[in-house]
C-alpha positions in Angstrom: 0.1 -0.1 0.2 1.2 3.5 -0.7 2.1 5.6 2.1 -0.4 8.3 1.6 -3.4 5.6 1.2 -2.9 4.6 5.2 -5.5 7.4 6.5 -8.0 7.4 9.5 -11.4 6.4 8.5 -13.1 8.3 11.2 -12.7 10.7 13.8 -14.4 11.0 17.1 -14.9 14.2 19.3 -14.0 13.4 23.0 -13.4 15.4 26.0 -10.6 17.8 27.0 -6.9 16.7 26.7 -7.6 13.3 26.0 -4.4 10.8 26.9 -5.1 7.2 27.0 -7.4 4.5 25.6 -8.2 1.1 26.3 -10.5 -1.5 24.5 -12.8 -4.1 26.2 -11.7 -7.9 25.5 -14.8 -8.2 23.2 -13.8 -5.3 21.2 -17.2 -3.6 21.5 -16.2 -0.4 23.5 -13.0 1.7 23.8 -12.6 3.9 27.2 -10.7 7.2 26.8 -9.3 9.1 29.8 -9.7 13.1 29.4 -7.3 14.5 31.4 -8.5 18.3 31.0 -12.1 17.6 31.9 -11.6 14.7 34.3 -13.9 12.3 32.4 -13.6 9.2 30.4 -15.4 9.0 27.2 -17.0 5.6 26.3 -16.8 5.0 22.6 -19.3 2.1 20.9 -16.9 0.7 18.3 -19.7 -0.4 16.1 -21.2 3.1 15.5 -17.8 5.0 16.3 -19.8 7.3 18.6 -19.3 8.4 22.3 -22.2 6.7 23.9 -21.7 8.2 27.5 -19.1 10.1 29.4 -18.2 9.2 32.8 -17.3 12.0 35.5 -13.6 10.8 37.1 -11.6 11.9 39.7 -9.2 14.8 39.0 -6.9 14.3 36.0 -7.3 10.6 35.0 -4.5 9.6 32.9 -3.8 5.8 32.4 -6.7 3.3 32.2 -6.7 -0.5 32.0 -9.7 -3.1 31.6 -10.0 -6.3 33.7 -9.6 -9.6 31.8 -13.2 -10.1 32.0 -14.1 -6.8 30.7 -16.4 -5.9 34.0 -14.0 -3.4 35.3 -11.9 -0.4 34.1 -9.5 0.9 36.4 -8.2 4.5 36.0 -5.2 6.3 37.1 -6.4 9.8 38.3 -3.0 12.0 38.5 -4.7 15.2 40.1 -5.9 13.5 43.5 -3.6 10.4 43.8 -6.6 7.7 43.3 -7.5 4.9 41.1 -11.1 5.2 40.0 -12.7 1.6 39.7 -15.7 1.7 36.8 -18.2 -0.8 36.3 -18.5 -1.3 32.2 -21.9 -2.6 32.5 -23.4 0.7 34.2 -20.6 2.6 33.1 -20.5 4.4 36.6 -17.7 4.7 39.2 -18.2 2.1 41.9 -15.0 2.3 44.0 -12.1 4.9 44.7 -8.5 3.5 45.8 -6.5 5.8 47.8 -3.0 5.8 49.0 -1.3 6.4 45.6 1.2 9.1 44.6 0.4 10.8 41.4 -0.4 7.8 39.4 0.0 7.7 35.7 -0.2 4.5 34.3 -1.5 1.0 35.5 -2.1 -2.9 34.3 -4.3 -5.6 35.4 -2.6 -9.1 35.9 -4.1 -11.7 33.7 -6.0 -13.5 36.6 -7.5 -10.2 37.3 -6.5 -10.3 41.3 -4.1 -7.4 41.4 -3.6 -3.9 39.5 0.0 -2.6 39.3 0.1 1.2 39.1 3.0 3.8 38.5 3.0 6.0 41.0 5.0 8.8 39.6 5.1 10.9 42.5 6.4 8.4 45.0 8.9 6.7 42.8 7.2 3.4 43.3 4.8 0.8 41.7 1.7 0.3 44.0 -0.1 -3.1 44.1 -3.9 -3.0 44.1 -6.3 -5.9 45.6 -9.2 -5.9 43.2 -10.9 -7.9 45.7 -10.6 -5.2 48.5 -9.8 -2.1 46.5 -6.9 -1.6 48.6 -3.0 -0.7 48.1 -1.3 -4.3 49.5 2.2 -3.8 48.5 4.5 -1.0 47.0 7.7 -1.7 45.2 10.3 1.0 45.2 11.8 1.8 41.6 13.6 4.5 40.0 13.1 8.0 39.6 10.1 9.0 37.4 8.2 5.8 36.9 5.8 6.4 34.0 4.4 3.3 32.1 4.0 -0.2 33.1 3.1 -3.4 31.1 3.0 -7.2 32.1 3.8 -10.2 30.4 1.0 -12.8 29.5 1.8 -15.2 32.3 1.9 -12.4 34.7 5.3 -13.2 36.1 6.8 -9.8 35.5 5.9 -6.3 35.2 8.2 -3.7 33.3 8.3 -0.3 34.4 9.7 2.8 32.3 11.4 5.5 34.3 11.8 8.5 32.5 13.7 10.3 35.5 16.2 7.6 35.6 16.3 6.7 31.8 15.9 3.1 32.8 13.4 0.2 32.4 13.0 -1.9 35.6 11.4 -5.2 35.6 9.4 -6.4 38.8 9.0 -10.1 39.7 4.9 -10.3 40.6 5.6 -13.4 42.8 7.8 -11.4 45.4 7.2 -7.8 44.5 10.7 -7.2 43.9 12.9 -5.4 41.2 14.9 -8.3 39.5 16.6 -6.3 36.8 17.5 -2.7 35.6 18.0 -1.9 31.9 19.8 1.4 31.4 20.8 3.5 28.4 17.4 4.8 27.5 16.7 8.6 26.8 13.3 9.3 28.1 11.8 5.8 27.9 7.8 5.9 27.7 5.5 3.7 26.0 5.6 -0.3 26.8 3.9 -3.3 25.0 4.8 -6.9 25.2 4.5 -9.4 22.2 1.9 -12.0 22.5 4.2 -14.8 23.2 5.8 -12.8 25.8 9.3 -13.1 24.4 9.7 -9.2 24.0 9.0 -5.9 25.1 8.6 -2.9 22.8 9.7 0.6 24.8 9.4 4.0 23.0 12.3 6.4 23.4 10.6 9.8 23.5 14.1 11.4 23.4 15.8 8.8 21.6 13.5 8.8 18.4 13.4 5.0 18.2 11.6 1.8 19.4 13.7 -0.5 21.6 13.1 -4.2 21.8 14.0 -5.9 25.0 14.3 -9.7 25.4 12.5 -11.2 28.4 14.2 -14.3 29.0 17.5 -12.5 29.1 16.7 -8.9 30.3 18.8 -7.4 27.6 18.3 -4.8 24.9 18.6 -6.7 21.7 18.0 -4.2 19.0 16.2 -1.2 18.1 14.3 0.6 15.2 15.1 4.1 14.6 13.6 6.7 12.4 10.8 7.5 14.8 9.7 11.3 15.5 9.3 11.7 19.4 7.5 8.4 19.8 4.8 8.0 22.6 2.6 5.1 22.6 2.9 1.5 21.3 0.6 -1.2 20.6 1.3 -5.0 19.2 -1.3 -6.8 16.9 -2.5 -10.0 18.6 -0.4 -12.0 16.2 2.6 -10.3 17.0 3.5 -9.3 13.5 2.8 -5.6 13.6 3.8 -2.7 15.9 1.8 1.0 15.7 3.7 3.6 17.2 2.5 7.0 17.9 5.0 9.8 16.7 4.3 13.4 18.3 6.8 14.9 16.4 5.4 14.5 12.9 1.9 13.8 13.9 1.9 10.3 12.5 1.5 6.7 13.5 4.3 4.3 12.1 3.4 0.9 11.2 6.3 -1.6 11.7 6.8 -4.9 10.5 8.0 -7.0 13.4 9.5 -9.7 11.1 11.9 -7.5 9.5 11.7 -4.7 12.3 11.2 -2.2 9.4 8.8 0.6 9.3 6.6 -0.3 6.4 4.1 2.6 6.5 3.4 6.2 8.0 -0.1 7.1 8.7 -0.4 11.1 8.6 -3.2 13.4 9.8 -3.1 13.2 13.3 -2.9 15.8 15.9 -0.4 15.1 19.0 -1.2 11.5 19.0 -0.7 10.3 22.5 -1.8 6.5 23.1 -3.4 4.1 20.9 -5.3 0.9 21.4 -5.6 -2.1 18.6 -9.2 -3.9 18.6 -8.9 -7.5 19.5 -9.5 -8.2 15.7 -6.6 -6.2 14.8 -8.8 -4.6 12.2 -9.0 -1.0 13.8 -6.4 1.3 15.6 -7.7 4.0 18.0 -5.6 6.8 18.2 -5.9 9.7 20.9 -5.3 13.0 19.5 -4.2 15.2 22.6 -3.8 17.9 20.3 -7.5 18.6 19.2 -9.5 16.5 21.7 -10.4 13.6 19.2 -9.9 10.0 18.7 -9.0 8.8 15.2 -10.0 5.2 13.7 -7.1 3.9 11.7 -7.9 1.0 9.5 -5.0 -1.5 9.7 -3.2 -1.7 6.5 -3.7 -4.4 3.8 -1.1 -6.8 3.0 0.6 -10.1 3.8 2.7 -10.4 7.1 5.0 -12.1 7.1 5.7 -11.8 3.5 8.6 -13.9 3.3 9.5 -17.6 4.2 11.6 -20.7 2.9 11.2 -22.4 -0.3 10.1 -25.4 1.4 6.6 -23.8 1.9 4.8 -23.9 5.4 4.8 -20.2 6.3 1.8 -19.1 8.0 0.8 -15.8 6.4 -1.9 -13.1 7.5 -3.7 -11.7 4.6 -5.5 -8.3 5.3 -7.8 -6.3 3.1 -11.5 -5.7 2.1 -14.3 -7.9 1.2 -12.2 -11.4 1.9 -15.3 -13.1 3.4 -16.3 -15.0 0.1 -12.8 -15.7 -0.9 -12.7 -19.3 -2.6 -9.0 -19.3 -4.0 -5.7 -17.9 -2.5 -2.8 -18.1 -4.9 0.9 -17.7 -4.8 1.8 -16.9 -8.3 0.0 -19.6 -10.1 0.4 -22.2 -7.1 -2.8 -22.5 -4.8 -1.9 -21.9 -1.2 -1.1 -25.2 0.9 -4.1 -24.1 3.0 -6.1 -21.1 3.9 -8.7 -20.2 6.5 -11.3 -17.1 6.3 -11.0 -15.3 9.5 -13.2 -12.2 8.6 -14.1 -10.1 5.9 -10.9 -8.4 6.4 -8.4 -11.3 7.2 -7.4 -14.7 5.8 -4.6 -16.8 7.3 -2.8 -18.9 4.2 0.0 -21.2 4.2 2.7 -20.8 1.7 3.3 -23.5 -0.8 6.7 -25.0 -2.0 8.0 -22.6 -4.5 11.4 -21.3 -5.5 10.8 -17.9 -6.6 9.1 -14.6 -5.5 5.4 -14.4 -6.4 2.3 -12.1 -6.3 -0.4 -13.2 -3.9 -3.9 -13.2 -5.3 -7.4 -13.8 -3.8 -10.7 -14.4 -6.0 -14.5 -15.3 -5.1 -16.0 -17.9 -7.1 -15.3 -17.4 -10.9 -14.4 -13.5 -10.3 -11.1 -12.0 -11.6 -8.4 -12.6 -9.1 -7.0 -9.4 -7.5 -3.5 -9.1 -5.9 -3.1 -8.5 -2.0 0.7 -8.6 -1.7 3.9 -10.2 -2.7 5.8 -13.1 -0.8 9.5 -13.7 -1.1 11.0 -17.2 -1.1 14.2 -17.7 0.9 16.4 -20.9 0.8 15.4 -23.2 3.6 16.9 -22.8 7.1 19.7 -24.9 8.2 21.6 -24.8 11.3 25.2 -25.7 10.5 27.0 -24.8 13.9 27.0 -22.8 17.2 29.7 -21.2 19.1 30.5 -21.4 21.7 29.1 -24.5 22.8 29.4 -24.0 26.6 29.1 -21.4 29.1 28.1 -20.6 32.8 25.0 -21.3 34.6 24.7 -17.4 34.9 24.4 -16.9 31.1 25.0 -13.7 29.2 27.5 -15.2 26.9 26.9 -14.1 23.3 26.3 -17.1 21.0 26.5 -17.2 17.3 24.3 -19.4 15.2 25.6 -19.9 11.5 23.8 -21.7 8.8 21.6 -20.4 5.5 18.0 -19.3 5.3 17.9 -17.9 8.9 16.5 -14.6 8.1 12.8 -15.0 9.5 14.5 -16.5 12.4 11.8 -15.2 15.4 13.8 -16.9 18.4 16.1 -19.2 19.6 15.4 -21.8 22.1 17.8 -23.1 24.6 15.9 -26.3 25.9 12.3 -24.4 27.2 13.6 -21.0 27.3 13.1 -18.9 24.2 15.5 -15.9 23.4 15.0 -13.2 21.1 17.9 -12.7 18.7 20.0 -9.7 19.1 20.8 -9.9 15.1 19.6 -11.7 12.3 21.1 -12.3 8.8 20.4 -14.9 6.4 23.5 -16.8 7.2 24.0 -15.8 11.0 22.1 -15.2 14.2 23.5 -14.0 17.4 21.5 -14.2 20.9 22.6 -13.8 24.4 22.5 -16.9 26.2 19.7 -17.3 29.0 20.7 -18.3 32.5 19.9 -21.9 33.9 19.2 -23.7 37.2 21.5 -26.8 36.7 24.7 -27.9 34.7 24.2 -30.2 31.7 23.3 -30.2 27.9 20.2 -28.6 26.3 19.2 -28.8 22.8 19.6 -25.6 20.7 16.7 -24.8 18.4 16.3 -22.1 15.9 12.6 -21.1 15.2 11.6 -19.5 12.0 8.1 -18.4 10.7 8.0 -21.5 9.4 9.7 -24.2 11.2 11.9 -25.1 14.1 15.5 -26.3 13.4 17.5 -28.1 16.3 20.8 -30.0 15.6 23.1 -28.3 18.1 23.5 -28.4 21.7 24.8 -26.1 24.4 26.4 -27.2 27.8 25.9 -25.3 30.9 29.1 -25.5 33.2 28.9 -25.2 36.7 31.7 -23.2 38.4 34.8 -25.3 38.8 36.4 -26.2 42.1 40.0 -27.3 42.8 40.3 -29.7 45.9 44.0 -30.9 45.5 47.3 -30.4 43.6 49.4 -33.5 43.7 52.7 -33.1 44.2 52.4 -30.0 46.0 55.7 -28.9 45.3 58.5 -29.1 42.5 61.5 -27.3 41.0 61.4 -23.7 40.0 62.8 -24.6 36.6 59.1 -26.3 35.9 58.3 -29.3 34.1 56.9 -30.8 37.0 53.9 -33.4 36.2 51.1 -32.5 38.5 47.5 -33.6 38.8 44.9 -31.1 39.7 41.5 -32.7 41.1 38.3 -30.9 41.6 34.9 -30.6 40.1 33.4 -29.3 36.7 37.0 -29.5 35.1 35.9 -30.7 31.8 35.4 -27.5 30.2 39.0 -26.3 31.3 40.3 -23.2 29.1 43.4 -22.4 30.9 45.4 -23.3 33.9 48.0 -20.8 35.6 50.5 -21.2 38.2 51.7 -18.1 39.8 50.1 -16.3 36.8 52.2 -18.2 34.1 50.0 -20.3 31.9 50.8 -24.1 31.9 50.2 -26.9 29.6 47.5 -28.9 30.8 45.1 -32.1 29.6 41.8 -32.9 30.6 41.4 -36.5 32.3 38.0 -36.4 33.5 35.4 -33.9 34.9 37.4 -34.3 38.1 40.9 -34.2 37.0 43.2 -32.6 34.8 47.0 -33.2 34.1 49.4 -30.2 34.5 52.9 -29.6 33.7 54.3 -26.8 35.6 55.9 -23.8 33.9 59.1 -22.3 35.3 58.8 -19.7 38.1 61.1 -16.6 38.6 61.5 -17.3 42.4 61.0 -20.1 44.7 58.0 -19.9 47.0 54.3 -20.8 46.9 52.0 -20.1 43.7 48.4 -20.0 43.4 47.0 -22.4 41.0 43.9 -21.0 38.9 41.7 -22.9 36.6 39.7 -21.4 34.2 36.5 -23.0 32.5 33.6 -21.9 30.5 31.8 -22.2 33.8 33.9 -19.9 35.7 37.2 -19.8 37.6 38.6 -21.5 40.5 41.5 -20.3 42.6 43.7 -22.4 45.0 45.9 -20.1 47.0 49.5 -21.1 47.4 48.7 -24.8 46.4 52.0 -25.4 44.7 55.1 -24.7 46.0 58.3 -23.9 43.9 61.6 -25.1 45.3 
């Protein structure tokens, strides 16, 4: 689709200084906070009109809907409360006190708790939805602004504009378990549907950052966004929409390639945005002119790249698709396809060897193009490097092969990690931590298949128990046996800081030949492995 074709379909007037929006799980209503008029506008998505306005406490900012759709929770910055709205009657039924200038909030997947960014207190408060009281407070960095929760409810991510950081809260213990730095005014947050990635808008850095949730590391970023504010991810995880305050646009990003594929113009100080559950409409809050614009999802094919062996599940979006009877990749029928709605088809690519146009047709009507699909060589994993590392993880691992360009994650056993870089012949990832030593399969997951022909060994920290004999000539050349634990992955042995020749006998024993020493006396024996370092102080004495 041409860039100037992606335009808002409808504009809906709301209250003064609107900020935030949230959609009900059934997609029938969108709730919009109006900071200036201390109200919440309720939009009927069927008619695209405001059906009621709810008076809220002073200065409502963030809003979140409970998983069952029965409650809306609104952070009221003006009087440091959270208003609880019954969505059946659209009335405020409870007010939670004890917050400190709350901005954003998120409901846990089980609906039991609400996590609130209390900016004035530099903390995240935890509300019980049963009692409507604050039951815990988690100290965080300066200026907590937005929060997002992983689909399993295990972690809450917090952007901290004052500290230029993102912190991670473990919801089981309500403690901060990780802090990521290096941002410039981080604001919006969104979690991918599979929970593997967190997307962060950098208001001052003009980019969208991507965090891997398994390793709590920043894996890549997408530049070229003019003062980005809000971010929302489609339910299939293929597209991101980002409001850009700097040029009054909404950028559409392909999350397979991590590239901006479209920019919709014509907004006015766009703040937050929300995607309807069917992924067809995006409601964009215009803080600049007190409206909400409805943006239709772009037509096309996502992803539009896959291996020659076929099998890639591709989503086709467009108009009048309900009566489709054929989907073709070039002249070849799709391996299969399912009509989701009048605006969406899910098709599986057939086996082909060249790039093709995708067409759809209803009955005997003339086929019409909906996009292109690009075929690449089938994915093959040839090797990984390194093949072992410490339990703490953190090692940069390189996967080499071919046809890796559509890699979405690399699995270490059951733990999925987002790649930090993806090329057709190489993928790099940060190794996640593990609880116990041992082998795990390494599997590369692409948009169509999984490939696992390598293993990675987690190595526990080594230990040195004895050095026999414990003395020898300062001229060196003394054969020594070093006994200990986790010695199979030894990479270096030194005596008194001088590298020594060694051979690995077993996991509990290595043979070492002592190097010459400058002077007689005790020398530290240091064994380094891929799992760590062990030092035996003065374990060998030069005579």
